[in-house]
Backbone as a ProteinNet text record, in pm:
[ID]
protein_1_A
[PRIMARY]
MWQEDKAFIIDWEASGYINPTIELIQVAWYWSGGDIESIDYNKFEIVINSYKQNYKGNIDKNVDILINADVYGGLAWLDYNLKRSLRIENKYDNEEIKLAENEVIQSLKEIKYNISQFDKMIEIMKK
[TERTIARY]
85.7	0	90.6	51	128.3	50.7	122.6	64.4	163.9	123.3	212.5	332	451.8	568	626.4	549.5	596.1	518.2	593.4	531.6	509.6	392.7	359.6	316.4	369.8	329.6	218.4	108	-7.3	-52.2	-120.1	-186.8	-96.4	14.5	106.2	90.4	-26.3	-52.6	-22.5	-58.6	-43.6	68	157.8	262.6	366.5	431.6	536.6	561.1	662.7	694.3	586.1	533.6	426.8	440.9	404.2	402.6	306.7	348.2	262.1	128.3	125	-1.3	-96.5	-44.7	-131.4	-186.3	-101.4	-147.9	-254.5	-235.8	-335.6	-468	-462.5	-584.4	-656.6	-581.3	-641.2	-705.2	-635.4	-690	-816.9	-811.6	-930	-1045.7	-1015.2	-1116.3	-1188.6	-1112.2	-1172.9	-1245.8	-1187.4	-1250.1	-1377	-1391.2	-1509.7	-1615.2	-1594.6	-1695.2	-1682.7	-1574.4	-1555.9	-1549.7	-1494.1	-1480.5	-1614.9	-1718.4	-1851.8	-1942.2	-1877.5	-1945.5	-2048.9	-2011.2	-2097.9	-2011.4	-1931.4	-1835.5	-1906.4	-1859.3	-1906.7	-1794	-1814.9	-1708.1	-1671.5	-1762.7	-1727.5	-1621	-1638.8	-1539.7	-1409.2	-1419.1	-1298.7	-1218.2	-1286.7	-1219.7	-1160.9	-1227.8	-1175.2	-1042.2	-1034.7	-910.2	-799.7	-830.4	-731	-684.5	-777.6	-741.9	-663.5	-698.4	-624.1	-480.1	-462.4	-328.5	-250.2	-313.9	-247	-205	-288.5	-258.2	-141.3	-120.4	-18.6	105.4	102.3	214.6	297.8	427.1	515.8	534.6	521.9	540.9	409.7	410.2	289.5	244.1	116.5	66.1	124.5	165.2	225.6	137.9	196.7	119.4	66.6	114.2	67.5	-47.8	-129.2	-237.2	-329.6	-351.3	-439.9	-379.9	-247.8	-183	-183.2	-151.2	-141	-275.6	-382.2	-514.6	-548.3	-500.6	-518.6	-431.3	-313.1	-223.8	-286.4	-371.3	-435.6	-528.8	-571.6	-660.3	-583	-451	-368	-406.2	-429.7	-466	-592.5	-691.8	-816.2	-796.3	-709.7	-681.2	-603.3	-513.2	-437.2	-531	-625.3	-723.5	-812.5	-851.6	-930.9	-852.3	-725.9	-640	-631.1	-606.9	-596.9	-726.1	-839.3	-966.7	-1006	-968.3	-991.2	-914.6	-789.1	-708.2	-765.4	-812	-870	-999.3	-1084	-1213.6	-1198.5	-1090.3	-1066.5	-970.2	-932.4	-841.2	-704.2	-661.1	-528.6	-428.8	-318.9	-209.1	-235.8	-356.5	-387.3	-519.3	-539.3	-667.7	-745.7	-866.1	-951.4	-1077	-1137.9	-1264.6	-1377	-1493.4	-1607.3	-1647.2	-1635.5	-1671.9	-1575.6	-1448.2	-1347.5	-1367.7	-1403.1	-1426.9	-1547.1	-1651.6	-1771.8	-1739.4	-1661.6	-1619.1	-1540.7	-1449.1	-1367.7	-1455.2	-1552.8	-1643	-1716.8	-1762.5	-1830.9	-1736.4	-1610.7	-1511.1	-1481.8	-1481.2	-1459.8	-1571.1	-1694.1	-1808.8	-1800	-1770.8	-1761.3	-1644.7	-1532.3	-1414.1	-1442.1	-1505.4	-1538.6	-1630.9	-1727.1	-1820.8	-1745.8	-1655.9	-1581.2	-1487.1	-1417.6	-1326	-1402.4	-1516.4	-1598.7	-1643	-1686.5	-1728.3	-1611	-1495.7	-1377.8	-1345.2	-1337.7	-1302.3	-1405.3	-1531.5	-1636.4	-1624	-1547.3	-1533	-1404.5	-1318.2	-1186.3	-1189.9	-1272.5	-1272.2	-1298.8	-1396.4	-1430.1	-1317.9	-1260.3	-1150.8	-1030.1	-997.8	-884.7	-912.4	-1034.1	-1071.8	-1047.2	-1089	-1071.8	-923.2	-846.8	-705.9	-623.4	-666.7	-591.6	-629	-727	-767.7	-654.8
-115.9	0	122.5	222.6	346.4	459.3	541.9	665.1	774.5	862.4	962.8	891.3	916.4	850	739.7	693.4	589.3	459.7	349.1	217	155.9	91.5	22.2	-119.7	-216.4	-355.2	-385.5	-437.6	-467.2	-610.7	-663.5	-794.1	-906.8	-927.4	-1035.5	-1150.9	-1160.2	-1262.7	-1403.4	-1433.5	-1569.7	-1581.3	-1484.1	-1488.5	-1594.6	-1639.6	-1738.2	-1811.6	-1894.7	-1973.2	-2079.2	-2088.3	-2184.1	-2234.6	-2357.8	-2414.2	-2330.6	-2288	-2202.8	-2267.4	-2399.3	-2466	-2460.3	-2474.2	-2461.1	-2319.5	-2220.8	-2082.7	-2059.9	-2117.6	-2106.9	-2168.4	-2284.9	-2350.9	-2259.1	-2199.8	-2112	-1989.4	-1927	-1808.2	-1843.3	-1950.2	-1991.3	-2026.5	-2092.7	-2131.7	-2009	-1909.6	-1790.6	-1705.3	-1688.2	-1605.7	-1668.7	-1799.3	-1867	-1896.1	-1850.6	-1866.9	-1992.3	-2065.9	-2187.4	-2161.5	-2045.8	-2014.1	-1988.9	-1965.4	-1946.9	-2065.1	-2176.7	-2302.3	-2287.4	-2209.9	-2188.2	-2172.3	-2273.9	-2262.4	-2254.1	-2161.8	-2143.9	-2197.2	-2314.3	-2378.2	-2302.3	-2222.9	-2139.9	-2038.2	-1975	-1878.6	-1948.9	-2065.6	-2142.3	-2170.4	-2214.9	-2248.1	-2124.1	-2010.3	-1885.5	-1848.8	-1859.4	-1827.7	-1923	-2051.9	-2152	-2127.9	-2106.2	-2086.1	-1956.9	-1851.8	-1725.7	-1745.4	-1821.5	-1852.5	-1930.6	-2032.4	-2115.3	-2032.5	-1936.2	-1853.6	-1758.6	-1719.7	-1620.1	-1675.7	-1802.5	-1864.6	-1940.6	-1922.1	-1983.6	-2134.4	-2180.9	-2322.2	-2397.6	-2512.2	-2594.3	-2599.9	-2623.2	-2648.7	-2782.3	-2788.4	-2910	-3030.1	-3134.6	-3254	-3331	-3298.3	-3362.6	-3285.3	-3224.1	-3139.5	-3214.7	-3342.9	-3419.3	-3434.6	-3438	-3442.1	-3302.6	-3202.2	-3065.5	-3010.9	-3051.2	-3003.9	-3055.2	-3174.2	-3226.6	-3150.9	-3110	-3034.3	-2900.7	-2848.4	-2719.6	-2726.5	-2843.7	-2859.6	-2833.5	-2834	-2817.7	-2693.6	-2581.7	-2459	-2476.5	-2541.3	-2567.4	-2661.5	-2759.7	-2853.7	-2785.5	-2694.9	-2621.6	-2532.7	-2469.5	-2384.7	-2470.9	-2586.3	-2679.8	-2722.4	-2757.4	-2798.2	-2687.4	-2567.1	-2453.1	-2436.8	-2444.8	-2424.9	-2542	-2662.7	-2777.7	-2758.3	-2720.1	-2696.9	-2583.4	-2480	-2365.6	-2406.1	-2480.5	-2518.9	-2617.9	-2696	-2795.8	-2745.6	-2618.2	-2553.8	-2621.8	-2670.8	-2731.9	-2619.5	-2619.4	-2524.4	-2388.2	-2344.3	-2213.4	-2219.7	-2122.2	-2111.5	-1997	-2027.3	-1927.7	-1908.8	-1791.3	-1768.7	-1836.4	-1842	-1913.8	-1856.9	-1726.5	-1664.1	-1710.6	-1715.9	-1761.4	-1908.9	-1987.7	-2131.1	-2151.1	-2075.4	-2085.6	-2046.7	-1941.5	-1900.1	-2011.6	-2072.6	-2181.9	-2301.8	-2332.9	-2444.6	-2419.2	-2296.5	-2261.8	-2272.4	-2232.4	-2241.8	-2387.2	-2475.5	-2618.2	-2670.5	-2638.8	-2684.5	-2629.4	-2500.3	-2437.7	-2495.4	-2516.4	-2571.3	-2710.2	-2794.1	-2928.8	-2923.4	-2834.4	-2817.4	-2771.7	-2673.7	-2622.4	-2727.1	-2800.2	-2904.1	-3010.4	-3050.1	-3150.7	-3099.1	-2973.4	-2915.3	-2909.9	-2861.6	-2851.7	-2986.4	-3089.3	-3222.2	-3273.1	-3240.5	-3286.3	-3223.7	-3116.8	-3047.2	-3084	-3161.1	-3189.3	-3252.7	-3352.4	-3423.3	-3329	-3243.1	-3148.9	-3046.5	-3000	-2902.8	-2964.5	-3088.3	-3158.1	-3176.7	-3213.1	-3231.7	-3103.1	-2990.1	-2860.8	-2827.9	-2851.3	-2814	-2900.6	-3023.1	-3114	-3101.5	-3019.3	-3002.7	-2947
0	0	0	-75.4	-82.8	-18.9	57	110.7	78.4	-11.1	-68.4	-129.6	-84.2	-145.1	-57.5	42	132.8	111.6	108.6	93.3	231.2	249.3	372.9	337.3	409.1	388.1	486.6	434.8	520.7	500.3	600.1	591.9	544.1	612.5	580	676.9	737.1	838.7	789	665.9	615.1	511.9	508.9	408.3	440.7	338.7	356.6	227	227.6	109.7	91	-30.9	-58	-201.1	-223.2	-357.2	-442.3	-562.6	-645.5	-681.7	-694.3	-726.6	-608.1	-487.4	-369.2	-361.8	-389.4	-387.8	-494.8	-612.4	-719.7	-675.6	-614.9	-565.5	-467	-374.9	-274.2	-337.8	-430.7	-497	-573.5	-652.3	-729.9	-637.1	-526.4	-427.6	-372.3	-328.1	-267.9	-370.5	-488.7	-590.7	-647.2	-629.7	-684.7	-577.8	-455.2	-351.3	-267.5	-282	-203.6	-54.3	-17	125.2	193	115.5	173.4	138.5	102.1	71.2	-40.3	-140.8	-255.5	-380.6	-407.7	-517.7	-652.6	-733.4	-869.7	-959.7	-1018.1	-1094.7	-1220.6	-1274.6	-1390.7	-1349.6	-1234.1	-1185.3	-1150.7	-1088.5	-1054.9	-1181.5	-1284.6	-1411	-1478.2	-1467.4	-1525.5	-1459.4	-1327.8	-1257.5	-1302.4	-1305.6	-1345.3	-1488.5	-1579.6	-1719.9	-1741.3	-1668.2	-1677.4	-1633.1	-1527.7	-1478.7	-1584.5	-1640.9	-1741.4	-1863.1	-1902.1	-2018.5	-1993.4	-1868.6	-1837	-1769	-1732.5	-1664.4	-1766.2	-1761.1	-1860.1	-1838.4	-1715.9	-1686.3	-1687.4	-1624.2	-1612.9	-1467.2	-1449.5	-1315.7	-1270.1	-1146.2	-1090.8	-1122.1	-1178.3	-1216.5	-1096.1	-977.2	-853.6	-789.7	-870.6	-819.8	-724.3	-747.8	-659.7	-519.6	-509.8	-378.1	-315.9	-397	-346.3	-300.3	-365.3	-324.5	-184.7	-152.7	-17.4	82.4	40.3	127.8	166.4	80.3	108	228	266.3	382.7	513	504.5	624.1	705.7	638.8	709.8	792.3	734.7	806.1	923.9	904.9	1014.1	1126.3	1090.5	1192	1274	1207.9	1277.9	1367.6	1319.2	1398.7	1523	1504.6	1615.9	1721.4	1676.6	1768	1849.1	1781.8	1850.1	1938.9	1900.8	1989.4	2120.2	2109.2	2229.6	2313.6	2246.2	2317.5	2386.6	2317.7	2375.1	2490.2	2486.9	2591.7	2700.1	2690	2785.1	2790.3	2677.7	2667.8	2637.1	2705.4	2688.1	2751.3	2761.1	2819.5	2895.4	2979.7	3048.7	2986	2946.9	2882.8	2965.2	2949	3018.4	2939.9	2998	2937.6	2801.8	2785.3	2657.8	2546.6	2579.5	2483.3	2448.8	2546.4	2523.7	2433.3	2455.5	2371.4	2226.6	2210.8	2077.5	2009.1	2082.3	2027.3	1989.6	2072.4	2041.2	1910.7	1890.7	1765.8	1646.7	1665.5	1559.1	1522.6	1621.4	1595.5	1504.9	1538.2	1458.4	1316.4	1303.6	1171.9	1091.9	1157.2	1088.8	1032.9	1111.6	1064.9	943.2	947.6	835.8	709.5	725.7	611	552.9	638.2	590.8	512.9	565.1	496.6	359.3	352.1	224.3	127	175	88.6	25.6	107.8	58.9	-41.4	-21.6	-113	-252.2	-264.5	-392.5	-467	-405.1	-461.4	-599.1	-620.3	-748.7	-865.9	-851.9	-960.4	-978.5	-870.3	-879.2	-950.6	-915.8	-979.3	-1128.6	-1161.7	-1301.8	-1380.2	-1325.7	-1393.4	-1407.7	-1304.2	-1306.7	-1400.2	-1424.2	-1511.7	-1658.8	-1691.5	-1832.4	-1914.2
[MASK]
+++++++++++++++++++++++++++++++++++++++++++++++++++++++++++++++++++++++++++++++++++++++++++++++++++++++++++++++++++++++++++++++

């Protein structure tokens, strides 16, 4: 982000080294509504095809393995909230525990939805 002639780096919470195919899967997933459990496969395919048209290399041929690796973030969030809801590692007040319990339920629902969409996503990416 720029303010006058100064650059500011913002929102680097999830930054880090990542396989480009996993990053592509994540971008296509979010831009197509997967994060709200309403994936639009036409939009997913547009993102994938746009990437293919502008990328000099190929999408990793192990896409079926990498798409499963993308679930890691959801599992890490689930793990964190399970520990929080069960008061493992830290002591939380009742309000925090209730919040964590709700996150556990939501995380399980999202992970299940994500996995249910994998076959179609892999099919699109391998075209």
